[in-house]
N, C-alpha and C positions, 0 to 999 in steps of 0.2 A: 504494500500500500504506500502511495507516494506521500512523503512528509509535507505538512502544510507549511509553505514558505512565505505566507502572507507577511507583509511588512508590519512590524510592531509599532505601536504608537510612540511618537517622540515625547518621552516623559518630560524632558526639559522644557519643550515648547508648551506643553499643557500646563506645567507649573507656572510658567511666566504669564500665560493667558489668564489663568485662575487668579494669580496675584494681582494682575492689572484690574480685572473686573472687581475683585474684592476691595481693592483700594478705592476705586471710584465709588462703589456703594458706600464705603466707610465715609468718604468725604461728604457725600450727600447727607448721610445720617448726622455727621458732625454739624453741618450747617443747619439742619433742621433742629437739632438738639439745642444749639446756641440761640437760634431765633425764638424757640419756644420757652426759653428760660427767662422769666421776667426780671430776675436780678442779674442776668448775664454773668453768673458766677463763673469764675475761672476754674474750670474742672478739666483736668487732663487725663481722666481715668480711661478714656477710650482712644487716646492717641496711639497710633502705630508708630513706633520709634525704630530708627535704624541703629546699627551698632554704634555709630558716632554719637547719636543722641543719647544712647544708654550711658555713655561715658559722662553725661551731664549729671548723673546721679551721684557722682563723687562730691565731696564737700566743696562748697563754693569759695569759702574763705579759709585762709590758713588758721590753724588752731590757736596760734598766739594772738590773733586779733579778736577772738570771740570772748565776750564777757561771761562770767560765771552764771549770771542769771539767765543769759540767753541759752546756754547749753541745756538747761532743764526744760526750756519752752520751745525752741525753734530747732528743727532738724534742717541744717543748712545745706540740703540738697535742693535741686530745682523743684522736685515734687513736694518736699517738706516745706519749702518757703511758700509755694502756692497754697498749700494747705493752711499755713499760718495766716496768709493774707485773706483767704476765704473766711477764716474765723473772725477776723476784724470786720469784714463786710456783713457778717451775719449776727454780730453782737447787737445789744440793745443800747441806744444812746438817748440822751435828753436833748431835744431840739432847743437851740437858743437864738436862732436867726433863720428867717425864711422870707427873703425878698429878692425880687429881680433875678430869678433863676440861680440864686445862691442859697444853699442850706448849710448851716453850721450846727453841728451837734457835738456834745461832749459826753464822755464817760469818765467817772471820777478816778478811775485807775485802769491799768492793764495788767496782764500777767507778768509784765516785765518791771513795772514800778507802780507803787501807790503814792509816790511823792507828789505828782502833778497829774492833771486830767489828760486823757487821750482825746484829741480834737479831730473830728471828721468834717471835711468840707466837700460838698457835692455841687458841681457847677455845670450848667448847660450853656454853651456858647454857640449861638446861631452863626453859621458860616457867612451869612449876609453882612455880618459886622466887618469883615475883612475886605479891604480894597482888592487884594489879591489873596485868595484863600491859600494859606500855607499847607504843606503836606503834613500829615500826622507825624512823620519821622522828623520833620523840621521843628515842629512843636515840641517834641520830646527832646531833641538835641539842644534847643534853646534853654530848656530847664536844666539839663545835665552838664552842658559844656561850661567850664569855669569862665572862659573868656566872654561868653554871652552873658552869664550871670553878673559879672562885674560891670557890664554896661547897663543893664536894665534894673537890677535889684538894688534898691537904695539901702537895704539892710546889710549889704556885703561890703566889707572893707578890702578883704583879699580872699582869693579862692584859688587853690592850685592843687593839681594832682602830684602827690609826693611818691607814690608807688603804684606801678601797674601790676596787677595780679594776673590778669589775662585780658583777652579782647573785650570781655563784658564786665570785668570787676576791677576796682582800684581802691586806693586809700587817698583821701583828700584832706587838706588842711583848710579850714574855713575860719576867718576872723570876721566877726560881725561889728558893725558900727555901734556907737553909743546910742541907746534908745531910752528915752525918758530920762529924767534926772537921776533916777536910782540905778539905772542899768548901764554899766560901763561896757567897753568892748569885751567880747568873749571869744575864746578859742575852742574850736571843735576839731577833733581828728576822727573822721568817719570813714567806715568801709562802705562801698557802694557796689551794687550789681544791677544790671539791666537785663530784661528779657522781653520777648514778644510771645504772647500766648493767646492764640485764637482771636487775633485782632485787638487784644489788650496790650498796650505798651506800658511796661511796668518798670519803675525805678524804686529800688529799696535801699535804704541806708540806715546804719546805726553806728554808734561810737565804738571805737576799737577798745580792746582790753588794756588796762594799765600795764599789763605784762608786756605789751608791745614795745614799751620803752620810749614812746613819743612824749616829750615834755617841753614846756616853755616856761621860763621865769617871767616873761614880759606880760602875760595875760592870765586872767582867771579862766579856768576851763569850764565849759558847759558839757552837758551829756545829751546825746541823741539816743533815747531809749529805742525809738523807732521812727522812721519817716518813710512813707509810701506814697507814690503818685501813680495813678492808673489813668491812662488816656485811651479812649476809643472814639469811633466816629460812625455816623450813618450819613445818609444823603444830605441832610440838612444841618446837622449839629456835630460839635465836638463835646464829649462828656469827660469831665475830670472828677476823679474821686481820690481824695487825699486823706491820709491818716498821719498825725504828728503828735508825738509825745517827746517834747524837747525841753530840757531843764537848763535854764540860763543861770542857775545857781544864784538866785537872789530872792528876796521876799516879795512875792507878787502882791500887788494891791488887791483888796477884797473884791473889787468889781472888775478885775482884769479880764477874766475869762468870759464873763457875761456881757460886758459893755465895751471894754477897750479892745479886746481881741477882734470882734467883728469888723471894726474900722480898719484894723491893721491888715486883715485878710482881704478886704475890699481894695485897699491901696496896693497890696502885693499883686493881685491879679489885674488891676488896671494897668500897672507898669508892665506886666508880662504881656498882656494882650496888645497894649500900645506898641511894644517892641516888635511883636510878631506882625502887626499891621504895617509897620514901616520897613519890613524886610523887602528887598528887591529880588 
């Protein structure tokens, strides 16, 4: 009896076709999942990651830069950081301002510190405000780039990158200007990382550990327990969601967070949007 010599299926080709179809289906599902999520939570649980992306699960910052209180709360991998940011977005806050597309809320403490409140700001900026609408990447860069910040941010005396960790992370030295009669210049050494997750541009920063050895005798130091900015866009608007718990190491006036802070936030974003609107 003659042996069946029919050609066997090309297993490699079938695997590639199946992978292609599956990825396309996955992308459609991701888009639907994101659009159906009213909070637009940054959830990467369904992301298909390549070997290179899997390497991002390693620790973002060197161990010497991480403060003790952070070690207990934040898993400084990409997924761990996103999980922490989502916990900030899902927490309960007390609203202290809601006018002109700006909502400011506060939480008396965070898992990282109970010394000062955690402040959340949510801003919607219609694209019609801009003479020439900036790209979301330019919006993000203008907040993160020290040279840009020194131009538009009146709170900044000096801002520079002092150590590059990798393409997405660094350590910066920030000196703030004197603010109010009681608050002199302050020095911050912060570690920062940026990422883009499903249309969300994210900038995270927090102060380095004292063990990192960065010191200055010229300025009193402040502490950034956490600082997060998230920017996303749709056809008509840019959306900003920020979380800040920053200790300037001075005695805050009793009405600071409820009355003084909203005006400072308004001024900050007026300067920021004005700068973006003048970009060519």
